[in-house]
N, C-alpha and C positions, 0 to 999 in steps of 0.2 A: 454212547454218552459222548457227545463234541467234546473239543477240550476249548478253554477259552482262549481267545486269539490274545499275543504277545501284545504287548504294549509299544508305538513306534515312538521310538526315540532315534534324536540325532545324536551319533556318537561319531568324536571325533577320529578321524585317521591318520592326525600328524605323527609322523614318527614312526609310524608302524612299516613294517617292511611290506613289498608287494606282496609276496604269498599273505600273509597275515591279514592284509587288506583285502584281498581276495578272498581268503573265508571269509574273512567278515561280513562281505557284500553276499555272499552265496546264502548265509543262516539269517541276515536280516530281511524284512519286510523294503519292500520299495520305497525310497522317498527322496525328496527332494535333492539333486546334487548338493554334497558338501562345499559350503565356503573353507578355503584353506585359510586361515588365519597366518598371516607374516609376522614375520622374525619381529619385527615391534609390532605389537596389537594397536590395532585402529579399529575403533566399533565408534556405535551409535553416531553416524555423520548425519551432519543436518547444515543446509537445509534441504529435506528428501521429502519427496511426494512419492506414498506409495513405494518406496525404496527404490525409488529412479526410475518408476513407471512413466512418472508427469515431468514435465519443466517445471522447477521452481520459478518463483519470479525475479526477476531483476528489473531493474529500469538503468537507461542509459547515465552515466555521472553519478547514479547512487551506490554507494555502498553497502554492501550485505555482508553479514556476518557468518563466517563458516567454522561450525564447531564438531568435536570430537572427544571421546575419551581415550586417551594414550597413554601406555604406560610398559611397563617391563619388568622380566624376573632380575632379580639383585638388587645393589644400588649403584651402577653405574648410568649414567647420565644422558639423555637422548635429548634430539631437538626435533624440530617438525615447522612445516610450511604448509601453506595451501597453494592450489597451482590453480590459474585461469587459462583454457582452452580455448581456441575459437573451432569452429565448425570442422575446419582440415585437420584440427590436431595441433594448432601450431600454438606455443605457449605465450601467451597475452600479458600475464603478468603473474609473479609469485610474492606471497606475503609471510611473514613470519606468523606462528601461534605461539601465542604465550597461555600461561597456565591461569586460569581465571576463576577457580575454585578449588584450591590449594586442599590436598586430602582427597578429591574427589578423582583429580588427574583430568578435568575437562579445558582442555584446550581451546582456544578463539584466535581466528586472523580473519583479516576485512578484504576484500576485492571489490575491485569498481570497473565492470565493464564501461567502456566509452565509446562503442557503436553498438546500434540495435541489431539483434540476431541472435540466434541459438549458438549456445558455448555447453562446454561442460567444467567440472573441475574436478579435484581431487586431492589428495592430501599426502604428503612424501613423509615419512619421520624415519628416525636413521639413531643407532646410537654415536654418542661424540665423545671421541678419546680426548677431543682436547678438553672438552670442557670437564670430564670425569678427571683428568691428569690435574688441572689448574686446581680442583676441589680438594683433592688429593693432597696435590704439593705443598699447598697452603699449612694445612694442618700438621705435615710431618716437616716442613722448615723450620716451622714455629716450635716446633718439638723436638727439632736435631735428630732425626733418624731417619735411615732409609737416604741418606741425600744424595749420594753417590747413583743409586737406582733412580733417583726420583729424574736426574737430569738425562740419565741415560734412557729415559723413558720421553723424556722431552725432545731429545736427540730425536728418536724414534719416528714422532709426529709433525716434528720441524723439515725432517727429510722429505717425509712423504709430499706435505705441501710444496716443499721446493720441486719435486719431482713434476708435481701437476701444474707446476707456473711456468711458462715459457720463459727463457732467459733474458728473451727480448722487451717482457713485461718489468714495470717499475716493480711489481711487489717480489720480484725474484732477488732482488739485495736485499731486500728486508727478511725474507726466510733466512738467508744466507749468512747475512751478520748474524740473526739471535742465533743460528746454528753455532756458528763460531763463538758466540759470547758463552751461549751454555755449556760446551766442551769445556771452558776456560776453569781449569780448579781454581787458578790461583785467585779466581774472584770469590766475595762472599755469596754462600746462596742466597741471601737476600738479592743481591744484585742480578746475579744469573734468574732470579725468577722473576724479575721486577723487568727481565728485558722480556721475557718468555710471554709475558702477561699484560706486555704495552699496548698501549693504544692503535702503535704502527701496524704490529703484528695481528691485534684484532681484527682491523680494517681488512687486511692482507687474507686472512682466513674467511672474511666474507665475500670475496671473488674467488679463493679457491682454498673450498671445505676441504676439512678431511672428517669422512665419514664413513663408519661402518653399517651392515647388514640397512641397507637401504630398503625400505619397505613403503610400496605404496596401496591405498584404499585403491576402491573400485570409483569409476568415475561416473558423478552424476550432473544429467542434464539440470539445465535453466534458460529459461530464455529473457534477454533483455529487450524491454519495449522503449519506443520512445519515451519522452518524459512525458508527453501529455497526456500519458497512461498511469502516472501517480499524479501529477499537478496539475490543476485549474481550478477557476472561478468561476462558476457556473451561475445564469442566470437565465430561470423559465418562463417564456409568454404562452399563452393562448393566440394564435395570432388573430383570431377573431376578435379578440378583445381591445386590439391596439387601434386605436382610434376609430371603434364603435362609438355609435350615439343614438338616442332617441328622436325621429325626427315628430316634434309637436303638431306638424302640419297632417302626414300622414297617421299620425298615432302609432305607428312603427319603429322596430329598431334598423338601424343600418349595420351594418356587418363590418367589422375590420377586416382587412387584406392582407395579401404578402406584401404590397404596395406599401400600407399604413406601419405594417412590421418595420420594413425598411427602414421607414424614417425614424423608429424608436430605435435604432440600432446606436445612433450618434450619441443619448443618452446613457444608456446600456456601457457603452464602452468608454463613456467619459467616468463612469464610477467605479472602472479598473475591471472590469469583468472579461476574461477573455475564451468563454465559451456563451453561445446563447443555446437555449434548449427550445425547441418546438414541440409541444402536444401535438397529435397526429392533423393531418394536413387533410384526410382523404373526406370523399363523398360520405355521408351520416344518413343512415338509415330510416326508415318512417314508420316501421313496423315495431310494436310495441315501444315505441319512440319514450325516452323520460322526459319528464317534465323537469319544473323547477323543484329544486330539494330533492330527488331524486326518486319524484312521485310518479305514479302510471298514467296521470292525467294530464299528458301531454297536450299542450293547446295550439294551435295552429302556427301561432309565431314563435314557440319556442324552438330553439336551433337543435335539441337534442347534445348526447353525449357522443364528444368526438371518437370517442373509445366503442363505437357500436359502427365499426367503417364496414361501409359498402353499400350502395346504390345503385340507381339505374345508371348513374352518372360512373361510375367505375368503384376499385375496390383498392388494395395497397398500392397499386402501380399509377392511382388517379391523386386529382387535387380535387377538392372540394370547388363547385364553380363560384361559390361565395367570394372565396379566397383569391383566385385569380389561375394564372396559368403557369407551366412550367417553365415560361420567361421570365414571368415573374420570381418564380423560384430562385432561377438565375440570377436573376438582380439582387435577392434579396443573400444569396450566398456570396456571387462577387464581392457587393458592398459590407459583408459581416470579415471576409478575407481582408479587404483594404483598411479594415479597423484593427487587425490583428487578430481576430477572433474566429473560432472553428464552430461548426455548425451541428449540433446534435439533433438528432430527429426519433423522435419517440417511435417505437414498432412494439404496436400489441396486436399477437397474433391470434386474432378472434374476428368474426364477422357478426354484421348484423344480418336479420332474416333477409334481409334486400340485396345482401352482397352476391357477385356473378357465381363466387365458387359455387353457392349451396345449387343455385341449378346445375352448373356446368359438372362439378363435381361431387355431387350427395353423399360418394363415398368417404368422403372426410369431414363427417359429422356422424354424431352417435344418435341412434333412435331409440327410443323409449319404448316401452313396453305397449304402449298405446298408438305406437307408430309414429308419434310426433317426433322432431329434433330436439334434442337435451339443450334447452339453454343452460349458461353458465349460473352454478348455486352454490353457496358458503353456506350451509343451513345455519340459522333463518333466514340468513341473505340471500334474495333471486335478484338475478339479472335477465330479467327477459328480452332487454334489447340484444342479448350478445348470445352468439353460439360459440362454443368452443370448438377448436379442431381436435379430430380423433387422429392422434400421430399412429396409430397402430392397422390402421385400415389399409392406408397406402402410402407407407411413409417415405419411397422413394420418389413419388408423384410430390407430396408436400415437401418434400426435400427440394427439390428441384425448381418447382414452383416459387419458395421463399427465396431460395437463393438467387433466383432471376431479378425481385424484388427489389431486397436488399443493392444487388449490383447497379440498379436501376437508379438508386437515389445517391450514391457514389459518383456515378457518373453526372449528378448535377451537384456535386459539390459537398455532400456530407460525408463529413469523416470519422462523427461517432453517431452510435446509435446507445439511446436509452431503452432498453427492453422491459417492457411490461410485464410481471409477474412470470419471470422464467422459470420460476421452481413450481408451475403447474405443467410445463412439457418436459417430455423424457429428456433424461440427460444424455443419452448416446445421439438423440438428435442435433444437441449443443455441440457435444465435442466434435462432431463431423463438420457441421456447417462453421464453429471457430477456427477450426483446423485448416480449411479449408481458406477463408480470410486470412489466417495468418500467411499463409503460403501466397497467395494471388493478389491479396491487400494487406499489406502486414502495416500499412500506415493507419488502418480503421480500427477505430477502439468501441469497445463493449461494455457497458455498463449494466451491472443486473439491479433491476429495482424487483429484489427477493427479501421480503420483508416477512421471514421466515425462522424456522429453527436452524441451529448454528450447522448440522451436518449437510443440510441442504447447501445452504447459503458459502460455507467454504468449500464444498464439493464443485459448485458451479465456479468458484473461483480457479480452481485446480484443473478445472477440465478447461480452462480458455477463457473466461470473463476477466477482464481486465481491472476492473473495477467494479465495486460492489456497495448499494445504499447500506445503511448501517443502523444499528439500534442507538445511535446516538439520540433521536429526539426523545427517547424515554429514560436516559441517564440524567437525571437535575440535582442527584446528592454527592456530595463530598467524595463517599469513599467509593463509591459506584464510577462517579468519572476518574479517579485515578484509577480504579483497576481497569477500567476499559481502556484506557491511553496506554496501560501497560501490556493488555492483552493486543490492541492492533499494532502494537510498535515493537513487539519482543514475539507472541505467541502465533501469531496468524501473518505474519507479515511477509511470508513467503508462500501464503494459498491467495490471501486477497488484499488488495487496496482499499481501503476506505473512502468515502465520500459521505460527508457531514452536514445536514442539513436541518436545522431549526424546525421548518415547516414544510411542506409541500402542499399541492392540491386536497391531497387527501388525507395530509396528517395536519393537527392542529391539536397539540397535548393540551391536559388540564392547566401546565405551568404556564402555558404561553396564552391561554383562555384567562387566566386568573392575575397574572403578573404585571398586566397593562405594559406601558413602553420600557421601564427598566427587564423587562424580560426581554424585549425585543432587542435591547442594547446586550443583556449578558448571554443570548446565546448564541448573537452572529459574532461576538467576539470568541467564545469557546470554539465556534466551525470554525472560523477563518484562521485560529492560531492554531487547534489541535490535529488538523487534519491538513493533508497536504492538498486534497481537493475537498471545496465546499460548494454549497449552492444555496442559491437563497429564489423562492419562489415567487411572483412580481406579485406586486402590493403587500410585500413584508414591511417596504419602506413606510407604509402607512399604518402598521400594526394593526393588519385584519386581527380582529382575537375572538369573534363571537360565533359559538359553533352551532348548530346545529342542534336542537334539544337530543340528546342521548345518543350523542354522535361526537367523535374528534375528528373533525373536519368541520368547515366552515358554512355558517348558515348561507342562502343564497350564493352557493358554490359555483362560480363562472363554469364549472362542468356542463351543467346543465341549464344555463343562460347565459346571456348579454351583460357582461359588466364592466359599467363606462369609472375610470379612475382618472383623479385630479393629483399629478405626483407633485405638484408644489406645494401640496400639503405638507409632505414629505421633510421640506427644507424647514417647517418649523420644528420638528419634533426630533431633530437632530440625527433621524437613522439614516438618509441619504448620506450627510456629511459621513457618518461614520462606516459605512460600507466603502466609502472612498478609502477614505483613511486606512482600513482594512487592508484593503486591495494594495496600497500602495507601500505599508508597509511590509506585506509578503513578497513585493516585489523588489524591497531594498533586501530582506533577510534570506540569502538561500537557506539556511536553517529551517526555515518555516516552511519552505519548500522539501522536505525530506520527511521521511515516515519512521525510520530506525533511530531514533536518537532522542526519545523521551526521557527525562528526571524528574523524580516528582519530590516536591521536598516538602516535609510537612509541616504545619500548623498549629497553631494554639487554638483556634477557632475551626468549629464545623462548618462553618459556611462561608470561610476562605480559602480556596484552593491556587495551589502555586505549583507551577512545573515550568521548566526550562527546554531547549531546544536547543541544540549545538552541531555545529558541522565538521565533519572530519577534512583536514588541509586538502588530503585529495580529491576530493567533491567540489573543491572550490577554489582550483589555479594555487593551492599554497596557501589560501588565507583563512583564518579563522573567523568566528562570527557563532554568535552567543543571544541567545533573547530569553529574557526571563518574564512569564505571565504570572502576575498575580489578580484573582477576579473573586467580586463577590457575587456568590451564587443566590443570596436571599435577595428578592424586586422590591421588599420593602422597606427594610431597615438597613442603619449604617450597622457596619462592622469591622472592628479592629481585630489584629492578631500580631504574634512576633512566628518571623519563618523561621526554621528552622533549615539554613541553606547547605546542601551539600557542594560545599566550594571544589571538590576536586571533579565533578560534572562538570566544571567551568573554569578548569584550567587554573585553580588560585588555590590558596591553603590558608588558614586561618592566623592572625597574627597572636604573639604570645599575649599583648596588651590589649588585644580586642578591637584593635583600632583598624581603620577602614581598608578593605582590600581590594574591594570593586566599585568603579564608577559606573553610577548606570543612569542612563538618560531616558524619558518617558517619552516613548513615540507618540503620544496620543495629546499629552499636554507641553513637550520639549521643556519640561523640567527635569534638573539634573541632582542627582544624590549618591552621597558617601555610604559604602552599606560594608558592614562587618558580616560576619555568619548568622547573625541573630538579628535582623532588621526589625522596625516595629513599622505596620502599616493601617489605614484607617482607610475603609472605602466606603462610598454614598451611591445607592443604586438610581438616585435621584440627582447626583450631579458627576465625581468621576468613581463610576462603578471599577475600574481594572488600571492597573501600571501595564504596559508592555514597554519593557525597560530592554534598551541595546544595553549589552555588557562590555564593559572596560577592564581590565585586572590591571590593577596598579601596583 
């Protein structure tokens, strides 16, 4: 009879003799090497992705929190700091860590990378004999016990500090004078204690600390991207829609072009957008071409979906002849750059049946049991005009070709790729491709359009996608919005950077369908104020809210047909002005361009949401900036509420007489109010639907 195998247990060998350790190793199953705990234990360090296997996300000039559980035996006090190092191991910054969960010993410090690139961070902890002495000395001096011993101990740490300090340093005399005073028994204990704990001595100890049992954690990687990886105001266009019109003489549609799209850039820039996003510009297949509203009976005049990429005119490395040439594309990107905008291009790794790859590389596709090539399906949905790539048949060939295609577009001025449905492709492919671009083209940013389950969405971020679409469009109620703001700013911040879009060419939620123009105002404010990156799909200004029956997308969707728009109408419904105002407010307030700085303030109405965003001084050249956003989520009726402001998050304290402690100026109306910690608001969806308040502490 076979014996039952022993349980696999990790047994700490700390404190065992070498002989005992050797004997233990010979009698235990083979397990991973033990992590030797430090003299001052430092555990559960964050941010850490897969225990440091992948770098956590950071952004230039955005502070990020470092946390760990730190403790020790006994009652002696200890200190801790977090340390940021560059790729060469040079210390870039240190920051003190404070206990943010008393009783749980959870410590936190904030670090701020100032240049893009690879970094690492670690935590250093130590036994603090000075803090321990101060704590005990105050008690003993007050009680009049062990006075001589108390000041003998003070002499010891003061001498250590003095010996660590060069005589030429100004702090040397501070330690020397304090040591002389502490030795002087003619002074009262209180006088001697006062000198030993003076602000001058404390400041000198900051420069020349006395530390025992210094312990360092493991080093954890992170990568700091340029600011556009975190911050952006996007505007999406279909190039063929810009300038398109119906010619009544020939009774045919005339397509917009890259040249007409270039003319649109001034209007987009004037609204304050800094990223212009193009849907695919490639040739479109004719086989199984989709007609209006995604039907299968395309008419000869139907342009087809730009996501059915590829025809006799080329594939992903070509431009649709109706749109123009690469020279026209270069003119477009050049003008965008002149206006201070970056160009994002939609990349959909899929093919129409007419794509050159289908004949040149048939192994890149999946053959069904009947011998035909499998088109895209998401049962019961069918996409007969699209063939998905099979990344398992020739992964190296596909990788090299897609890398070539992306580098081609980078050479023509594209700095951002919006990747269509990345969650339907293998993650090891993305990890390799994104890793290559991080090395070869670190300025290029990838946005994941992955409306999928959280594990996939977050893992895409962890392996290299800079940004991600989110579930924002479907978060409509107060409680779920509050929870989501907390999640993106504190729980997933080291894994994904969110982009908030109220609508897209594929998404028109029931809230937007039914809420009228007020819904478009409300969701634009939430998106622009709630996330450092937000985006608008062209036509939003016109409150296009009619859905295709049974679907959460627009009827007569321009994905399948030409669509002529008159943007002058947007000046009458107030949305265009609101978009301009929101982007201007974001430009004025750096706190709105940061992620990890949200505070939720409770209100007494289930439809009134209040949150604030602040910025740490080190992120803003030492300057403070705070914004309070209060918004009515109800697009149908006026609502009022009392707000329970967390003044500490705004750097203020409530007055005992309930008087005003804040002066707040509404950036939308330019009105000024005086607020205490329980202000009252009333908001009307057909008038003043929100306050966006610049905060000044009185």
